[in-house]
Structures are given as structure tokens and as C-alpha cells.
N, C-alpha and C positions, 0 to 999 in steps of 0.2 A: 816198193814204196818209196817215192822220191823224198828227199831231205829239205825240209825248209830251213833249219838252222842245225849248225855243228859246232859244240864246244869243245875245245882242246885245251884241258889244263887249265880252265879259267878260274883265277882266284880273285875275291874282291874283299877288301877290308876298309871299316870306318874307325880309324884310329887303331884301338886294340881289338875290336870286335870283328870277327870273321863272319863275313855274310856268304861268300861262296868258297868253297875250300877244295882247291884242284878239281873242278867240275868237268868231267868227261860225259857228254850227252848229244844223241842226234834226235832232232825232233821232227817227225814226219810232216809233209806237206798234205794240203788238202783233206785235213780232218780237224775235228774239234779235240784239242789237247787240253787236259785238266792239270792244274799242279796242286797237289794236295799238301796241308799241311798248316800249323798254327801261326801265328806271327811271329815274326823273327826267325823263320827257317831259311829265308833266302829267296822266296817267291817273288817279291817285289823287284829285288836286286837283278833277277834273273831275267825279268821280262823287260826292266828297263833298260838293260844290256841289247837284248834283242831290238828293241824298239829305236836304239841309238841314242836314248835320252841319257845314259850314264856312259862315261868313259871305260874302257877296259884297261885294268892294272896289269895283269898277268896273263898269259895264255892267248889264244886265237879264237875268234868267232866268226864263222862264216854265215852269213845270212842272204838270201836271195840271191845267190851266186856270187858274193863278193866279200872282201874282208871288210868287217864294220870297224876296224881301227882307221880305215882310211877316210878322210872327210868326201872326197868326191863320191865314193860309193854311198856312203849315208845320204849324201845330198840327192843322189839319183834313185835311190829306193824310198825315201821318206814319203813321197806323194802315193807310193803303193801300200802304206801301212798306216793304220788308225789305232791310235792308242789312247786308252783310258786308263790314268794311274789310279791308285787306291785313294780312297777320300769320296765322300759324296759331293758330286759336282766339283771338284777340284780343278777342272779345265775351264769351269765356266766363270763369268764376270757378274757378280750379285746384282751391281746396280744397272745393267743392261737388261732389255727385256727379251723373252724367249725369241722372238724374232730376230731382235739385233745380235743375239748370240750367234744364231744360225747365219745369218749375213754376215758376219765377221769370219767364220770358218770357210764359208763359200768364197769369199775373197782371198783369203790366205791361199787357197787351192786352185786360184785362177779361173773360177767359174764366173760366166758373164750373167749380168742382171737378169736375162731372161730365164737362162737355165738354173739359176739360183731360185727363182720363185717357183719354178715347176718342182725342184727337188724338195724345197721347204714346205710346200704345200703338200707334197706326197708323204713326206715323213711325218709332219704334225698331224695328218688326218690319220695315219695308221697308227700311231700312239696315244692319241686323244689329247694332243697337245694343242690342236687347232683352236679350241675355246680360249687358250690362255696366251696368245701370242703376244698381247701387250702387257703381259704380267712381268715385274720383275723377277729375276732369279732369285735373289734372296728371301722372296717370299713363298718359294715353292716348296713341297714337301720332300723327303728324301727320295721316295720312289720318281716322283715327277723329276728331279734332278738328274738320277740316273738314265731316265728315258731322254730327256734333252741331251746329256752328254754323248748318249750312244747317236743320237740323230746327228749331232755336230761331228762324230767320228766318222759317219757313212756319208755325210754330204758330199764327198769327192769319190764315192764308190771304190774304196780300197780293196786290194787283192788279199791282204792279211789283216786280222782284227787281233790286237793285244788287249785284254781286259784284266784289271788288277782288281780282283775281289769286287766286281760291280754290284753285288747284291748284300755286301756286309752292311748290316744295320737298317736293311730295307724291310719292310713288313712282307708277310707270306703272300699276299695278294698281289702287289706290285712285283715281287719275285717272280711269281708265275708269269705275270705279263710280260715281265722283261724275257723270261725264257720262251715264251710263245712267239716273241717278235724274233728272237735268235733262230728258232726253228723255222720260221716262216722265211727268213733270209736265207738259210742254209738249204731250204727246198730249192729256192731259186737259183743258188749259186753253190751247186754240190761241191766244186772244186775250190771254194774259199778256205784259207786256212784261218782257223780261230783259237787262240792261245789264252787260256782263261785260268787264273788263280782264284781259289775258293777255300773257304774254311768250312763250308757246309759240306760234309760227306755224302747227303742224300742228293745234292746237286751233282756230285762228280759221278753218281750212278749213271747217268745219261750221256757222258762223252764218251768219245770214240777211243781215246789213248790217255792214260794217266803216268803222272811221275809224282811220285811221293818223296817229299824232302824233309830233312831234319838236320839241323846244324849247318846247313850250307852243302850237304851230301845228298846224293840220291839214294834212297832207300830201295826203291824198285820201280820199274816203270814196265807199261803194258796196257792192254784192255782192262775194263772193270772185271771182266770174267778171268783173266789170266790172274789178276791179283787175288780175287778171291778163291780160285783153285790153289795157287800157290801157297797162300796162309791157311787154307783149309777153314775159312769163315764164310758167315752167311751175310755180313754188312760191311760197308767198306770201312765204317769206324772201327769195327773189330780187327778188320785188314790192317788199318793202319797202325792200331796199338801192337798187333803181333810183329809188324814191321820195324817197330822201334827196337833199339839197342835192349840189351837184357836188363842194364842196372836201372833204365828208365821204367820198364814195365815189370819189374821182379815181383814188386808188392800190391801191384795194381789188382782190384777187384772192383767191379760194379757197385754202386752205393744200393744198399738195402734200405727200403723204406717202410718202416712199422706203419699199419694202418693208424690214421688219425681217430683218437676215440676220446675227443674233448667236446662233443657237440653239447655237452651240458655245463661246459666252463663259461664263464662270464665273458662278455664282448671285451675285447680288447680295445677295438677302435670301430669308430661308427661315423660314417659321412652320410649326411642327408641335404640332398638337393642342391649340391656345391657347384657354383657359377664362378667363371674367371674369365674376363675379356681384356685384351689389349689394343685400345683404340676400338676400331669397328669389328675385330676380329675376336669371335667368341672360341676360347681355347678349350674351356670345359662348361658343359651345359646341363646342369641337373644330374650330376653323377651322385648316386646313393649305394653304398653297400655296407655290411657288417663283417668283422673277422674275429673270430673267437681267439682267446688265448693259447698260444703253442700252434696255432694254424698256419701253413704255409699257403699263403694265397697268391696265385698268380696274376698278372696284369698283362695281357696282350692286346695290341693294337696296331692300326696303321699308322705309318710315320705322320708326325704333326696332329695325331688324334687327342693330345691332351694328358697323355701318361706322366710324362716328366712334371708338367704343371701340377697335377693332382698330387704327385708324391712331394712336390715342395710345399703344398699347402698342407699335408699331412703332418710335415715336420715342423711347421711354423715358419718356414724360410719364406713364405709368401702368403698374404692374407687373402681370404676368398673375399669375391664381391658380394656373395650372397649364399646362404646355407649355413650349417652347422656340423663342426667336428667334435666329437666326444673320445677322449682317452681315458679308458678305464672307469667311464661313467661319470668324467667330469669335462666340462667343455675345455678344450685346448687353448693355452694361454702361452704364446710364444715368448713373452717377457718373462715368464716363471721359470726360473733356473731349476726347480725341483720337477717341473714339467718337461722341458728339455732333456733331463737326466733320463728321463724314461724312455727316450727315443734315440735310436741310433740310425745314422744315414750314410750310405754309401753312394757317392754320385756315379753317373755313367763314365766320365773320365777320370783317371788318376788326378788327386787332388792334394796329395800331402807334399811337404816340403822337402824337394830334391836336394837340398844343401844339408839336410839333417840325417844321420844315420837311421835305420830301422828302430833301434832302441829309443833314440831321442825322440823320434816322433811319436813313440807310445808313451813317453816321459810328458812330453809337450802336452797332449790331448788328456792325459789323465791330471795334469795340473790344472788345465782348462776347466774341467769339470770336478774339480776339488775332490778327487779320488783319495780316500785315506789309505795309507800303507801304499804309496804309489810304487815303491819298488818290488814289494811282493806281487802286487797286481800286474806290473809290467813282467815280472818273471813268469808268473802264470799265462800270460798271453803269449809270449814266446814259447813257452812250452806246448801249449795247447794247440797252436797255430803253426808250430813245426818251423820256427824262426829262429832258433837259437844258434844256429850256424852262420847265420847272415845278420845277426844282431849289430854287428859294427860296420856294415856295408851301407853306401848310400843306395836310395830306391832306384836310382836310373841304372845301376849295374846289375839290377835282378831281372830273372826272366819275367814275362808277363802274368805267368800263373802265381809266382812267389809275390808279384806286386800287388796282386788281387788279394791274396791272403793278408797281407800287410793291412791293406784297405780294411779288410773285414775285421781284422785284429783292433785297428784303431777305433772303427765304428762300435766294438764292444768293450773296450776299455772301461767304460764307465758303467758297465752291467746294465744296458737298457732293457726294457721288457718288450719293447717293440723296434724291430730292425727292418729299414727300408732301403731296398738295394734296387738300383737303376742299371739293369743289364750289366750285372756283375761279371758273366763269364764271355763278353764278347771278345772274339779273336783268339780264346783259349783252346790248347788242344784238348783231346779228350780225356787224357789223364788228368791235367791240371783241373778240367772241369769236374770231372768224377770227385776229385779231391775237394774242391771246394764245397761242392754239393754234400760230401760227406759231414763237413764241419757244420753246414748249416742244417742238416737232419738232426745231428747231434743237439746244436742249440735249441731245436724246436722239440724234439721228443723228450730230451733230458732236462734241459733247464726251462722248457714250457716258454721259450722266447718266440713271439708272433712275427712271423717272416712275411713281409710285403715284398714282392720279386716282379719286375717287368723284365720281359725277354722276347727276342725274336727267335729263339732256337726251339723248335717246337718238341724236340726229343728231351730236353729238360722242363718244358713246361707240363709235360705227362707226369712228372714227378710231384706237381702241387697237389694239396689236397682239394682245393679248388680253383676256378679260373674264371677270369671275365673277359669278355671281347668287347673291344672299345673302338668306336670310329666317330670322328668328327665331334669329339667332346661328350660322347654319351656313350653309356654302356648298354651294348645289344644283347647279350646273354651272359648268364653266370651260373655255373653249375661244376660238377666234378667233371674232370676230363671224360670220364668213362661215359657219363650221361649226356654230354655235349656230342660227343660223335655219335651216340644213338640217335638224339634227337634230330642230327641233321644228315643222318644216313652216311657217315663218311668213314673210312677204313683208318684214317689217322687224323689227330687233332689239328694238323695243318690242313687237312682237307675240310674238316668242319668249319674252321676258322674263315678259309676262302669261301665256303658254301654260304656262310653267314654274311659276309661282306657283299657277295654277289646278289644275294636276296635283297639286300638293302639297297645296292647300286645299281642293279640291272647291268653288269658289265657286258660290254660286247665282244666280240671275236676280233684279235688283231688280224689286221691284213696289210701287206707290204707291197706295193705295187712295184712294178720294175722300174728301173731308173732310165732315164734318156742320156744317151751318150753326147758329149759335145761334139759339135759339127767339125770343129778344127782347132788345135792348140794354138793359142795366141803367141806372138814372138816373145822371145825371153826378156826383152826391155820393157815391154807391155805388162808382162806377168810382174816383173820386178817393182814397176810403178805401183801396180794393184795391190801388191803386199804391203809396200810401204804405206800406202794410202789407206788401207784398212787398220793398220796400226794407229796412223794419225786420226782416222774417223773414231776408232774406239777410246782413243786417249782423251780426245776432245768431248766425247759424251760422258766418260767417267769424271773428267774434270768438272764438267757442268752440273752433274749431279751429286758431288761431293760437297756437302754444306761448309766443311771445315777449309779445304783446299780452295774453294771457290770464294769463300769470303777472304782468304788472306790474298787471294789472287786479284780480286777486284777492289777491295776495301784497304787492304794491308799497305799499299803503296802510297795512297794518300793520306792514310792516318800518320804512316811513318814519316811522310814528308812534312805534315804539320808539325808533328812532334820535334823533328830535327829541325826543321826550319826557324821554329820560335824557341825551342828548348837549348839549341846549341847556339844561341845568339851570342855573340861578341860584345854587342854593345853595352856600354855602361853609362847609363843616365839616371836621373832621378834619384840620386843618390842622398841620403839623409843625413845631414849635417847640422851641428850645432856650435855656437861660438861660447868660450869661456873667456870673455873680456875683461881682464883686470884693469884696462886703462880707462875704459869709459870715456874715450874723447871722441871729436869729431872724425879725426883721421881713422881710429879703429873701426866706428862705426860705418865709414865708408869703404873699408876694407872688407866688412862683412857683406855690405850692400852689393859690392863687387862679386862676390859668390852667388848671392841670391839672385843676381840677374842673369846667371848662366843657366842654360838648359839642362846641363849636368847635374846640377845641384838643387837640392829642395831643403830650405832652412827649418829647422825646428826650434822648440823652445830653447832658450839661452841656458849654459849650464851655470853652476854656482860653486862647485868645487870638485876636487878628483874624486871623491866618493860617487857623486852623482854622475860623473862622467863614467867611470868603471862600470856601475850598474846598468845604464842605458845602453852600453855597448854590447855589456854581456847578453842583455835582452835582444839584441840585433835590431833595436830601435834606431840607432846611428850607425853609419858607416865611416863618419869621419867626425872628428872633434878637432877645431882651432883653437888654440890657448894664444891671446896676445897679451905680452908682459906688461906689467905697469911702466909707465914711462914711455910707452910706444909713440906717441905723436910728438913729443919733447926731442928724442933720440932721432927720430926721422929727420926732422926739420932741422936738426943740427948736424945732419950728416954722419953721426955716429953710428957704430955697428949695432945692428938689433936682431935678435932671433924671434921667430914666430915657431911654436910648437904645434905639429900636424899629427894627431893620434888616428892610425887607419887601422880598420878591421882586417887583419891579415890572414884570416882563415882560408881565404881563396888568394893564393900568392898572385896568379896573373891579374886578377881583377884589382887587387891591391896595388900592383905597379901601374896599372891603367888610370886608377885614382890619382896617383902621385903625378903622373903625369899631366893629367887636367890642371891639378892644383898648382903644379909649377907654371903651365902655361898662363894660367889666370894671374898667378901672381907676378909673372913678367909683365903681362899686359897693363896690370894695376900701376906698377912702377914706372912704365914708359908714360903712362897716362897722368899720374898725379905727381910724381917727382921730376920727371922729363930727364933722367940719367940714361945716358946711353954710352957704353965703353968703347964703342967703334962706329965709324961712319957707316961701315958696311952691314947692311941688314939682307937677312935671306927670306924671301917671301915663298912659303910653301904651297903648292897646289895638288890636288891629287886628280889624275886623269880615270876615266872609266867608273870611278865612284867617288864623285867629289864630296859626298856628305860623309864618306867613310863609314857606312852602316854595313851591319852583318848580313841582312837579308840578299842584297845584290851579290855577295860573295858566297853566301851559303848555300842559297837555293840552286845556281848552276853546278854545284859541287855535290849537293844532295841528290839530285836527279841519276849522274852516273853510279852513285854508290847503291842507290835503290835499285836501278836497273841490273847491278851486279849481284845484289844479295837475294832478292826475291825470287827471280826468274830461276837463280841456281838453286835455291832450297826447294822449289816445286819440282823442278826437274829432277832432283837428287832422289825424290819419292817414287818417281816414275818405275825404274828398274828393278830397285830394290824391294818395292811394294809387291811386285809380281814373284818375286824371290820368296817373301814371307808367306803369301797367299798360295804359292804352289802353281799360278799360272804361268810361269816361267816355262812350264813343261811345253806350252804350245809354240814357243820361239825353239826349243830343243827338237822337236819331232815333226817340223813343217819345212818347207824349202826356203823359209826366211833366211836371208843371211845377216849377218851384224850390222851391216851398214845400213840395210833397209829397215832392221829393228830399232836402231839408234835413231836414225834419222826421223822415222815414224814418231816414235817418243818426242823428238826435240822439238819439231816444226810447229805443233801446236802451242808450246810454251814460247817460242820466238815470236808467234803472233801474238800471244797474250803480253808480252813484254812490250812489243811495239804499242799496243793498245795502251798499256799503263803509261808509256812515255808522251803519248799524245794527252793523256788525262793530266800527268804531272805538269806538262809543259802549259796546258791551260790554266791549271791552278797555279802555277808560278806568276803568269800574267794577270789572272783576274783576282786571285786571293791575296797574293803576297805583293802585288805591284810592281813585279821585276820585269821589264819589257825585254822583248827579243830584238836586239839591235842589228845583227847580222842575218847572214842567209840561213834561213829555216830549213830549207831542203837539203842543205849540207850536215846539219844537226839531225835530221831525220836519216839520212844515208848512215851517219856516223852510230845513230841508236840502232839501227838494223844489224849493221855489223858486229857492233859490241853486244847485241843480244845473243847471236851466234855464239860468240866466245863465251859469255856469262853461263848461258844453257849447257855449253858444252863441258863447262866445269861440273855443273850438276850432275851430268852424265857420267863423268870421270868419278866423282864420288859415289854415284850409285852402283857402278859396277865393281867399284874396289870395296865396298862394305856389304854386310850380309843383314842388317836390320835398318829400318827407317830411323830410328834414333841415332843410331852411329852416322848415317848418312846426313842427317841434318846437322850433328855436331861437327863432323868433318867439313861440311860445305861452310857453316858459320865461320869456323877458323880458317879456312883456306880462301875466303873472300874477304870478311871485314878486316882481318889484321893487316894484310899486304895493302887493301885498299886505303885504310886510315893512316898506316904508318909510312909506307914506301912508294906511294903513289902521286903525292904532290897535295894531298888534301890539307895538310898543315904545314909542313916543310917543303920547299921546291926539291924535287930529284936531283938537280945539280948540287945541292948543299950535302947530299948524303954520302956516305962512304962506305967501303967493303961490301959486303953481302948485299945489304941495305940498297947501296946505288944499284948494284946488279940486278937486282929484284926490281926496282922500281923502272929500269931501263925495259925489262921484258915484260911486265905484267900489263896488260891491255886496259886496266882502269887510268893508267897514267895518261896516255894519248887521249882517252876519252872525256878526262877532266879538262885537259888543255883546249880540246874541241868545244866542250859545252862553255867554258868560260868565256872562249873567244868568240863565240857565236852570241852569246847572252850580253857580255859586258864590253867586248872591243869591236863590236860590228864587223866581224870577219867573214869571209867566204871560202869556197872551197879552194881557191888559188892560194889562199894564206894558209890553209890548214893542210892541204892535200898529204904533206909529208907525213902527218901523224896517222892516216888512215892505213899505211903499209904495216906498222906493227900489229894492228888489232886484224889485219887482213891475214897475216901469218900466225897470229896466235890460235886462230879457230881451226885450222887442220892439224896443227900441232896436238892441242888438247883433245879434239875429237877422235883422231886415230890412236891416241893413248888410251881412249875409252874402249875403242872397238878392239885393240890388243888385249885388254883386260876382261873384256866379255867373252866367257866361254861358250862354245855352242853344245856342250854336254856338261851335266852334273860331275863333280869330281868326287 
């Protein structure tokens, strides 16, 4: 048997956590290989290394005849590999439709339009997705997302498929359809290698070769028959338990479930004709059931059928649109604490506080429910749920089974009578799952706690006293597991569930037509352009369909321009002033009229004393008060010295200095006109060029445009890469032939185009709304805006590749653009007046030359010949910033 991949002493760590521990393993080619084990044993890490999505730390890995530590080999083999990471639809883009997602992956792998249409039609017809081509992926059920993810992975006809838990969280019918499709593919291409990680032992039974993993080490490998024979067991779940180290399985025994003998007990919870809709989507449609005290009631259903919505209505977290819920004979009142105390809820995902210890989480929830003797109750929970040894540890440091025990203990800390559990054992190993079931059985039979549980694991669903099958918001059947299997003539509960859904839906057989090979491989340059264009196309679609980013992109620039243009005005006019005239002469009144005649000042009622002056200035009624002393006219006419007091509101120092300047100018003009005194024959006549009226708008608007062209495009671009990191879709960059330059340019170009459109809008707004004319060559300004947009968006890419979260990227971009632009680029003070580091930043920062060009074109009637020297610094800044982002962007996860 030939070898597909060879691990030689491979180890992988995430901080202090060991994912793979000195792994030695040879994976055979041309067969279906399964990796068994619960969450956290190293399955995902192993498959990510094989796919080239994660970088090797220690050891060697040979894959498809080459060393996976070499970038050249990874680039050559990635078109031959299809990789589906763990998580429902993780590689998909929620805002894009089914067809748009498929088109994107087809372009990434160099398929032309004609071949793409053929393959998309074949894949969607075979999976039943052809009726949903226009539906956004975000609205699909989990099973449909997995089918689409498989179609996207198959679009380029790979030689090797790597699937990381493709059916975890998927309902049994969708799971069966998925495996039917895989079998059909394998029938066509018998030599295709398929590597699959799974937590479902019944799925692993049909694989050709198995690898059992625990704590990053191989427990055993071989065919299913070999493992069963080696462990002398009858099922793979028993075989896996037998392969575990002695300390893990020493005290393990399958849970024993006493029969439920509470048929005469009172009804704990009853739902009658529950309905719930979200817009036009009906999530729950007329659901009714009754559960008796102490009963374990299982809720089984297809993905998106309304199980979680029903559970939230039963807890009071979500009100029903119609119907009635009764809890122990009384209507459920979500606002009544006494009612809420009778219900415990354990959500599908871990929802406790990771910064609090195990003990602190229990104490907090006990306090929230006003539990008396909290210390004693918490001690009981720690003992009963086996958490004493980890009471001081943080939840994130615990294995999955221990975290789920903690969640169950928190749900029970206030001693509820009804416990609602939403898929509590997903991803757990068989021993941890059995241990959790022992706790639930003890609560049910000893404490008579009613348990309402949803699950996709049919082996544990058989442990329930009664089970309901649910689909499309309706309950299709409800009875004991034994009677349901009998009614549908099925050997297992999973088969009964599938038969029930098939009767309802009329599911047809899955057929996969053969693919058509491309006639010829396109040239390398053409492939590169096609990959870059595919990212540009997808980024444009997502930007267009994202209301938050779209609003910021189209309206943000104009709104901020209006705020900054008017709000940052340096004009000081219409100043309210009043006179305290203690002379009451013709000359003192004339002095007051001189101020009143200016456009800068507006006269208010005269003052009578200092008390009134102080009160009116405190209330901000006055910005200026003038006190004319007694004998003012007499002293002036005699040529004697005289002092006039000016009281100025100094809360804003720069504004106060401007007021004093205005006042001094008017005072000198009054002296020259009324008294005729001049101290010298030399007079200086001041004239202002470019802005003769010395108004703020002609100065601010040309400066605001570059500022916004820097800030907003950089912020929007900063979200592009880091958003894919958070969503997990960055994996498509890791495992496709896309280069770093193709990826970043594809991300950047839509925002450059958007930035240029915003420039045109702001320029039009400057002329029409602000009345600031463009006196110079507008084409010079356009060319500078395009060049500057490349630099500003490159800054966003740099921030996006450097950070790991959208919040950090936004913060980094804000600091990195606004502070240098305002302080060091000549917006307020000329760059030539700066010193030290500030001067150096001003000289190299691209906003400084853009400010000069914008002001030159708007205010000084300059053209390209006058401003061409300022284009070179911007032209040089783009490649420097862009290639810094390229160097920071890694082609593999670390």
C-alpha cells in the first residue's frame, strides 16, 4: 500500500497545550482514512498540517511526495487537495449566495466560466442545492452548509480530500445524505484519498483504515476489523474505550438506566400549540407536548427545525408568538424570579465566564438566584459533580468533559425542578459522555428533576424515556425509543428518525455525475489575475451587502466632512458683547458704535455693575465686556492717558486671543479715525492672498478631504483581512494557490475604487455645499487622490495583517492615521516648523504632500507642473507600506 503522508516526530503546541506529541504515523493512499477521538485530542491539528494550513513546528511531514515545510511544495500540491476545516460552513461566506460561493472557489482554482457553470450545475443538482442557488449561505441549515462546503471543495476535482468532522452538529438525515454522496464519489474515483476526522464511532465503522488518537498520540491504527479484533470488542466505541490509558478507563462503566415509573406523576411542563416566527421564517409551528416530573425527554430534529427556539421559549428567554406554556400547572412567567428558579438551562455552547474560576462561577450563579447558604450549596455541587480538584482552575484550562460538568453544575446550583439541556455532549469522548449521563440519570431518578434534552447522538437518545422527532418547526412523532423503532420498522433509532423524515420529505437518491476535465491549463499570469479578481469580486459583494460597512463607506465621508468643515471652523464672529459705560458721553457712545458696526461683534444690553457683568459672562451670554471709565471723553480730548478695560471669556484660549486681536484692530481704527493720532508716517497695509476674507472654510475643506481619504479607507480596509481571521474563512487563502500579493491586492482594489468615489463626492460637496471653488487643475488633484488612496488603504492592510481582531485593527488604524495626520502632516503647523522625530514623521508620512497638493489645487490655482515634486513621496510610500503588509501576512496558521 502506497503512503499518502508520513509523520516523523511531529510535535505541535499552542502555548502550553500539547496538540501533537512526537507523532510517528504513515497514512495510506487511495483509501478512506478515519481519525477517531473526542475534541482536543489532535485530530484537527493533524489534518491542518496535512492540508498545509498550519505550519510545522518540530519534526518532518512528507505529503504527496514532498516536504510540507517547503513553501514551493505546498504551492504545487494545494490544487490537488480539498480541505474542509471543522465548523459548519466555516469556509463559506454568509452574505454570498450558494452560486456566488461556488463561483468564487471555481475562480480561485483557475476554472473558466464555461467549465464553472458545468461543474456548479452538476454538483448542485446532485446535492439538491440547485433549488437554492440564489439563497444567502447565512440562511441555510447546518446540513445544507456542509453539502455546499463539500461542493466548493470538489469544484476543482481534487485528488485528496481532507474533511475535519464534516457531520458534527448535523442531523442524521443530512449526515446520511452526506455519506451517500461520499460513497458515490468514491465509486467513481476509487483511487481518491479521503482523510476524515469524526467523533461519531458509528460513522468510522465504514472507513477503510482508522487512527485512534488521545492527547496528541496514536493509540492504534488499522482497519475497523483489526481494531475490534485487537481489543476483543464488538463496537468501535467499546474499542476506543479499551484503547485509552488505564487511568482514564479504570472506573468506567456504561450508565445503568432504571425504568421510568412516574406515569402517574404530575405534569412538569406542557406546551400547547407553540408558534414562533422571525420575519417571514416560521421557526416553530404548533408544537405541543407534555413531560412528567422526573422524566428524561429527548428532542431530536433536523438542523434548523426549531429545537433551540423551543427550548428558549420553555425557559422564558424568548416569548412565543402564540400558544401556551405551563410549568407545574401554572402559566410560565419569565419575569417571575420564583418561576425562573424552577428552571435550569444549559446552552449548546459553553457560556460561562472564562475569567472566573470553577468555584467563582458557581458562587456567582448562586448569588444571582439568591441561593441561601451559598457556600454549602457550592461545596455540594463541587462534590456531586466531581469538580473539587479543579475548583480553583479557569474553565478554559479544563477538558471538554469537565467544562460540560461545570455547565451542568451551574444549571443545577439553584436546585431547579426542570433542566433544559441543548446538545450537552457534543464533541465529548465516550467516557466523558457516559459520566455526564450518569449525573443526569441520578438527577432524574433520585431528585425527580425533569430533563428536556436535545441531541444528534442517537446512542444517547436511546437512553431517554421518551423521544420526539421534529422537522420544519413541527413534531412529527413522539413515543418511547423502542416503540418508535417498531413503528418505523427500523433496527436503530437513527434509522427510525431517517425513515420518518424520508416519509415526510420524499428524499431522492444522491447521484454525482462525472466531471469534465479542462481542455487546457491557463497561463500562470492569467491564473494569477483570475485569483486576484476573484477576491476583488467577493470583497466588493460583501461590502455592498454589509449595511454597517456600506453606510460607513458611502455616507461616512460626507457626514464627517460636514462635521469637520463646520465644526472645526476657526472663524470667530457674531461675538456677543456689552458696554459698562461709566462716562455716558458722546465720545464713549461713539466708541461703542464702532464695535457695533463690525461684523465680528453683536451688541447686547448695556451693563450696570460688576455683579451683572460676572453673572452674564458666567451664563455664556457674553463673550466680551468693555468698561469705559469716568472722564473718558475729557481725558481723550486733552491727550491724557486713559485705560479701557476689556473682559474676555478665556475658557477657550485660542478664541480669546482672536477676540483680543479683533478688539485691538478696531481700537486702532477708532483712534485713527476719531483722534487722528499717528506715531509714524510709515503705515503697513495687510492683504491676504488665496483667502482674502480669512475664512475657515476655504482653509479647512481642502485639508479635511485628504484627512478623510486617509482615515475612512484605511479603517474599512483594516477590517478586510482580520475579519476573515475571526470568521475562519482565512483558511481559503492558506490552502489555495493564492499568493500573498494576489490576496492583498484583491482585498485592496475595491477600497481604492471606493476611496476615489468618495473623493469625487467630497469634492462636489466642497464646491456645491461649502462654496469652496477648485481654482487649479482638478485632474492633478484626481491623480494625487488615486495615488494617496493606494497608500491609505495599504495602511489598513498593514493594520489588518498585524492584528487578530477587528476592534484591535480599528483602534490601530485610528491611532496610526489620525495622530500623524493631525500633528505632523502640516494640518495645523507647517512641517518645516517641526523638530526632531515630529519633523521626520512629517517628511515621510504621505498625508503631508497630499495636504500640500489639495491646498495648492483648491486655493492657489496650481497644476501638475507646480506640484509634481510632491507626487514622489506618495508614490514611494505605497510599495513600502504594502510590502510590509505582505511580509506580515503568513501563508499558514502559526
